[in-house]
VEXVEX-948327 format. One record per atom (N, C-alpha, C): residue number from 0; residue in three letters; atom name; x, y, z. Coordinates in Angstrom, 2 decimals, decimal comma. Layout:
resi;resn;name;x;y;z
NUM;ALA;CA;X;Y;Z
...
END
This chain:
resi;resn;name;x;y;z
0;MET;N;-12,85;11,33;-19,51
0;MET;CA;-12,19;11,02;-18,01
0;MET;C;-12,33;12,57;-17,80
1;ASP;N;-11,91;12,73;-16,27
1;ASP;CA;-12,01;13,46;-15,50
1;ASP;C;-10,33;14,08;-15,43
2;ASN;N;-10,66;15,46;-15,51
2;ASN;CA;-9,51;16,13;-15,61
2;ASN;C;-8,54;15,92;-14,42
3;ASN;N;-9,24;16,07;-13,16
3;ASN;CA;-8,66;15,52;-11,76
3;ASN;C;-8,10;14,10;-11,55
4;CYS;N;-8,76;13,24;-11,88
4;CYS;CA;-8,07;11,84;-12,26
4;CYS;C;-7,22;11,49;-11,91
5;CYS;N;-6,45;11,10;-11,02
5;CYS;CA;-5,00;10,77;-10,54
5;CYS;C;-4,30;9,51;-11,36
6;SER;N;-5,30;8,78;-12,05
6;SER;CA;-4,89;7,99;-12,41
6;SER;C;-3,55;7,27;-13,62
7;VAL;N;-3,69;8,99;-14,17
7;VAL;CA;-2,37;9,78;-15,12
7;VAL;C;-0,99;10,03;-14,25
8;ARG;N;-1,47;9,84;-12,81
8;ARG;CA;-0,16;10,27;-12,04
8;ARG;C;-0,29;11,47;-11,94
9;LYS;N;-0,72;12,31;-12,01
9;LYS;CA;-1,17;13,14;-12,21
9;LYS;C;-2,16;14,19;-11,52
10;LYS;N;-2,04;15,34;-10,84
10;LYS;CA;-3,21;16,11;-10,07
10;LYS;C;-3,48;17,39;-10,37
11;GLU;N;-4,48;17,80;-11,03
11;GLU;CA;-4,53;19,14;-10,74
11;GLU;C;-5,31;19,49;-9,67
12;ARG;N;-5,36;20,68;-9,08
12;ARG;CA;-5,86;21,22;-7,87
12;ARG;C;-5,97;22,71;-8,16
13;SER;N;-6,99;23,01;-7,34
13;SER;CA;-7,93;24,51;-7,26
13;SER;C;-6,58;24,93;-7,36
14;ALA;N;-6,55;26,45;-7,76
14;ALA;CA;-6,29;27,72;-6,91
14;ALA;C;-5,71;27,72;-5,74
15;GLU;N;-6,84;27,95;-5,11
15;GLU;CA;-6,65;27,65;-3,55
15;GLU;C;-5,71;26,95;-2,44
16;GLU;N;-6,24;25,12;-3,36
16;GLU;CA;-5,64;24,32;-2,62
16;GLU;C;-3,92;24,60;-2,95
17;LEU;N;-3,93;24,48;-4,15
17;LEU;CA;-2,21;24,70;-4,20
17;LEU;C;-2,03;25,90;-4,02
18;LYS;N;-2,12;26,95;-3,49
18;LYS;CA;-2,14;28,41;-2,55
18;LYS;C;-1,75;27,71;-1,27
19;THR;N;-2,69;26,63;-0,60
19;THR;CA;-2,65;26,54;0,58
19;THR;C;-1,85;25,63;1,02
20;LEU;N;-1,11;24,59;0,01
20;LEU;CA;0,06;23,40;0,22
20;LEU;C;1,21;24,33;0,11
21;ILE;N;1,25;25,57;-0,77
21;ILE;CA;2,66;26,04;-1,44
21;ILE;C;2,95;26,80;-0,17
22;ASN;N;1,82;27,75;0,69
22;ASN;CA;2,52;28,48;1,92
22;ASN;C;2,62;27,45;3,07
23;ARG;N;2,27;26,33;3,36
23;ARG;CA;2,42;25,61;4,02
23;ARG;C;4,16;24,74;4,12
24;LEU;N;4,26;24,69;2,33
24;LEU;CA;5,29;23,85;2,11
24;LEU;C;6,84;25,57;2,93
25;ASN;N;6,20;26,79;2,30
25;ASN;CA;6,77;27,86;2,59
25;ASN;C;7,30;28,39;4,36
26;ARG;N;6,73;27,70;5,04
26;ARG;CA;6,70;28,15;6,40
26;ARG;C;7,74;26,54;6,90
27;ILE;N;7,17;25,68;5,83
27;ILE;CA;8,29;24,52;6,84
27;ILE;C;9,70;24,68;6,05
28;GLU;N;9,69;25,27;5,10
28;GLU;CA;10,82;25,94;4,89
28;GLU;C;11,65;26,55;5,39
29;GLY;N;10,92;27,82;5,86
29;GLY;CA;11,79;28,74;6,62
29;GLY;C;11,91;28,55;7,73
30;GLN;N;11,19;27,04;8,72
30;GLN;CA;11,01;26,40;10,04
30;GLN;C;12,52;25,63;9,68
31;ILE;N;13,13;25,07;9,08
31;ILE;CA;14,07;24,05;8,71
31;ILE;C;15,39;25,20;8,49
32;ARG;N;15,17;26,24;7,97
32;ARG;CA;15,93;27,26;7,58
32;ARG;C;16,31;27,65;9,17
33;GLY;N;15,58;28,13;9,84
33;GLY;CA;15,26;28,40;11,18
33;GLY;C;16,67;27,14;12,46
34;VAL;N;16,03;25,99;11,87
34;VAL;CA;16,49;25,36;12,49
34;VAL;C;18,25;25,11;12,38
35;LYS;N;18,75;25,07;11,09
35;LYS;CA;19,78;25,14;10,57
35;LYS;C;20,89;26,54;11,36
36;GLY;N;19,99;27,71;11,26
36;GLY;CA;20,61;28,63;12,28
36;GLY;C;20,92;28,88;13,69
37;MET;N;20,06;27,98;14,02
37;MET;CA;19,94;27,64;15,49
37;MET;C;20,95;26,92;15,54
38;LEU;N;21,95;25,77;14,54
38;LEU;CA;22,40;24,98;15,10
38;LEU;C;23,75;25,69;14,91
39;GLU;N;24,03;26,62;13,45
39;GLU;CA;25,18;27,13;13,49
39;GLU;C;25,60;28,18;14,84
40;LYS;N;24,71;28,60;15,24
40;LYS;CA;24,58;29,89;16,42
40;LYS;C;24,87;28,69;17,61
41;GLU;N;25,10;27,57;17,35
41;GLU;CA;25,32;26,52;18,68
41;GLU;C;24,40;26,64;19,58
42;ALA;N;23,20;26,69;19,44
42;ALA;CA;21,72;26,79;20,33
42;ALA;C;22,13;25,14;21,01
43;TYR;N;20,98;25,71;22,18
43;TYR;CA;20,99;24,14;23,12
43;TYR;C;20,43;22,94;22,70
44;CYS;N;20,70;22,09;22,91
44;CYS;CA;20,06;20,47;21,74
44;CYS;C;18,31;20,41;22,20
45;VAL;N;18,10;20,83;23,96
45;VAL;CA;16,51;20,98;23,48
45;VAL;C;16,12;21,78;22,87
46;ASP;N;16,30;23,19;22,78
46;ASP;CA;15,66;23,98;21,93
46;ASP;C;15,55;23,59;20,33
47;ILE;N;16,62;23,19;19,81
47;ILE;CA;16,79;22,04;18,25
47;ILE;C;15,82;21,43;18,38
48;ILE;N;15,92;20,16;18,97
48;ILE;CA;14,98;19,35;19,14
48;ILE;C;13,43;19,56;19,08
49;THR;N;13,23;20,69;20,00
49;THR;CA;12,08;21,23;20,28
49;THR;C;11,49;21,56;18,60
50;GLN;N;12,53;22,63;17,99
50;GLN;CA;11,98;23,17;16,62
50;GLN;C;11,99;22,23;15,58
51;VAL;N;12,60;20,84;15,67
51;VAL;CA;12,39;19,74;14,84
51;VAL;C;11,21;19,37;15,07
52;SER;N;11,04;19,14;16,03
52;SER;CA;9,47;18,43;16,52
52;SER;C;8,29;19,31;15,67
53;ALA;N;8,46;20,73;15,93
53;ALA;CA;7,41;21,59;15,11
53;ALA;C;7,48;21,59;14,07
54;VAL;N;8,59;21,24;13,12
54;VAL;CA;8,98;20,78;11,91
54;VAL;C;8,14;19,33;11,56
55;THR;N;8,62;18,81;12,17
55;THR;CA;7,87;16,97;11,88
55;THR;C;6,58;17,48;12,02
56;ALA;N;5,65;18,29;12,96
56;ALA;CA;4,23;18,59;12,93
56;ALA;C;3,98;19,06;11,94
57;ALA;N;4,60;19,97;11,62
57;ALA;CA;4,45;20,50;10,40
57;ALA;C;4,02;19,73;8,85
58;LEU;N;5,04;18,94;9,09
58;LEU;CA;4,75;18,22;7,65
58;LEU;C;4,04;17,25;7,71
59;ASN;N;3,79;16,43;9,15
59;ASN;CA;2,84;15,22;9,21
59;ASN;C;1,70;16,42;8,97
60;SER;N;1,46;17,66;9,22
60;SER;CA;0,17;18,12;8,75
60;SER;C;-0,54;18,00;7,80
61;PHE;N;0,91;18,37;6,69
61;PHE;CA;0,50;19,01;5,29
61;PHE;C;0,02;17,26;4,69
62;ASN;N;1,30;16,23;5,12
62;ASN;CA;0,73;14,90;4,27
62;ASN;C;-0,79;14,66;5,29
63;ARG;N;-1,38;15,22;5,98
63;ARG;CA;-2,80;14,70;6,09
63;ARG;C;-3,38;15,77;5,51
64;MET;N;-3,26;16,74;4,96
64;MET;CA;-4,55;17,62;4,22
64;MET;C;-4,07;16,95;2,70
65;LEU;N;-2,82;16,55;2,13
65;LEU;CA;-2,71;15,69;0,84
65;LEU;C;-3,51;14,61;0,93
66;LEU;N;-3,29;13,84;2,23
66;LEU;CA;-4,42;12,26;1,68
66;LEU;C;-5,62;12,90;2,14
67;THR;N;-5,91;13,36;2,56
67;THR;CA;-7,47;13,53;2,98
67;THR;C;-7,76;14,63;1,34
68;GLU;N;-7,42;14,74;0,55
68;GLU;CA;-7,59;15,49;-0,81
68;GLU;C;-7,33;14,56;-2,00
69;HIS;N;-6,59;13,45;-1,30
69;HIS;CA;-6,28;12,29;-2,15
69;HIS;C;-7,15;11,43;-2,03
70;ILE;N;-7,50;10,83;-1,01
70;ILE;CA;-8,87;10,06;-1,10
70;ILE;C;-10,19;10,88;-1,03
71;LYS;N;-10,66;12,12;-1,03
71;LYS;CA;-11,86;12,67;-1,46
71;LYS;C;-11,98;12,67;-3,10
72;SER;N;-10,65;12,86;-3,65
72;SER;CA;-10,91;12,83;-4,86
72;SER;C;-10,38;11,83;-5,95
73;CYS;N;-9,07;11,40;-5,84
73;CYS;CA;-8,43;10,47;-6,67
73;CYS;C;-9,29;8,81;-6,66
74;VAL;N;-9,05;8,57;-5,19
74;VAL;CA;-9,48;7,16;-4,59
74;VAL;C;-11,17;7,08;-4,68
75;THR;N;-11,60;7,64;-4,36
75;THR;CA;-12,95;8,00;-4,67
75;THR;C;-13,39;8,06;-6,45
76;GLU;N;-13,07;8,79;-7,09
76;GLU;CA;-13,14;8,44;-8,49
76;GLU;C;-12,54;7,33;-8,99
77;ASP;N;-11,78;6,73;-8,59
77;ASP;CA;-10,74;5,25;-9,03
77;ASP;C;-11,99;3,82;-8,79
78;ILE;N;-12,21;4,55;-7,54
78;ILE;CA;-13,37;3,26;-6,89
78;ILE;C;-14,88;3,25;-7,64
79;GLN;N;-15,19;4,64;-7,86
79;GLN;CA;-16,34;4,99;-8,81
79;GLN;C;-16,53;3,65;-9,79
80;ALA;N;-15,33;4,42;-10,59
80;ALA;CA;-14,73;3,83;-11,95
80;ALA;C;-14,54;2,21;-12,22
81;GLY;N;-14,74;1,66;-11,12
81;GLY;CA;-14,16;-0,06;-11,16
81;GLY;C;-12,74;-0,38;-10,66
82;LYS;N;-11,86;1,11;-10,76
82;LYS;CA;-10,30;1,05;-10,22
82;LYS;C;-10,22;0,55;-9,00
83;THR;N;-10,44;-1,19;-8,50
83;THR;CA;-9,69;-0,47;-6,97
83;THR;C;-8,16;-0,90;-6,77
84;ASP;N;-6,99;-0,52;-7,93
84;ASP;CA;-6,05;-0,77;-7,10
84;ASP;C;-6,10;0,84;-6,41
85;SER;N;-6,42;1,71;-6,69
85;SER;CA;-6,60;2,90;-5,64
85;SER;C;-6,54;2,88;-4,37
86;ALA;N;-7,27;1,67;-4,02
86;ALA;CA;-7,40;1,19;-2,55
86;ALA;C;-6,19;0,13;-2,00
87;GLU;N;-5,88;-0,29;-3,10
87;GLU;CA;-4,39;-0,83;-2,46
87;GLU;C;-3,49;0,08;-1,93
88;GLU;N;-3,14;0,74;-3,20
88;GLU;CA;-1,88;2,18;-3,20
88;GLU;C;-2,19;2,68;-2,09
89;LEU;N;-3,52;3,08;-1,75
89;LEU;CA;-3,88;3,76;-0,44
89;LEU;C;-3,61;2,74;0,87
90;ALA;N;-3,72;2,05;1,10
90;ALA;CA;-3,02;0,91;1,82
90;ALA;C;-1,95;1,28;1,88
91;GLU;N;-1,15;0,86;0,66
91;GLU;CA;0,61;0,93;1,01
91;GLU;C;0,93;2,29;1,54
92;LEU;N;0,20;3,16;1,38
92;LEU;CA;0,62;4,86;1,29
92;LEU;C;0,34;4,71;3,27
93;ILE;N;-1,13;4,29;3,47
93;ILE;CA;-1,41;4,73;5,17
93;ILE;C;0,07;3,80;5,94
94;ASN;N;0,31;2,60;5,55
94;ASN;CA;1,37;1,73;5,76
94;ASN;C;2,27;2,27;6,05
95;LYS;N;2,78;3,19;4,98
95;LYS;CA;4,04;3,98;5,23
95;LYS;C;4,35;5,17;6,17
96;LEU;N;3,45;5,96;5,85
96;LEU;CA;2,91;6,92;6,96
96;LEU;C;3,33;7,17;8,15
97;LEU;N;2,47;5,15;8,69
97;LEU;CA;2,38;4,71;10,13
97;LEU;C;3,79;4,26;10,67
98;LYS;N;4,45;4,32;9,82
98;LYS;CA;6,03;3,49;9,74
98;LYS;C;6,78;4,69;11,06
END
C-alpha cells in the first residue's frame, strides 16, 4: 500500500507541503490575533469586518490548497485502485465547502 494513501485516514506530506501549510496557518493565526486586538482597541466595525474578510479569504485559500492536493493524491490513488468511495466523499466535501 502506498504510504501517501489516505484510505487509512492519514496523509504523509512532503516537507515542502507541510512547511507551506504550516506557514499559511501561522499567518492566519496572526490575522485572527490582529482582529482580536482590533476589537479590544475598539476599532471601527468596518475595519474589523474588512480584516475578517481577509481571514476568510486566507482560510479559503488554505482549503483550496488542501483540496487540490487531496484530489491529486488520495482521490486519484483510490480511484485507480478501484475504491470509488473517495469520489463520493469528495462530492460531499465539495458540497460542504460550497455552503
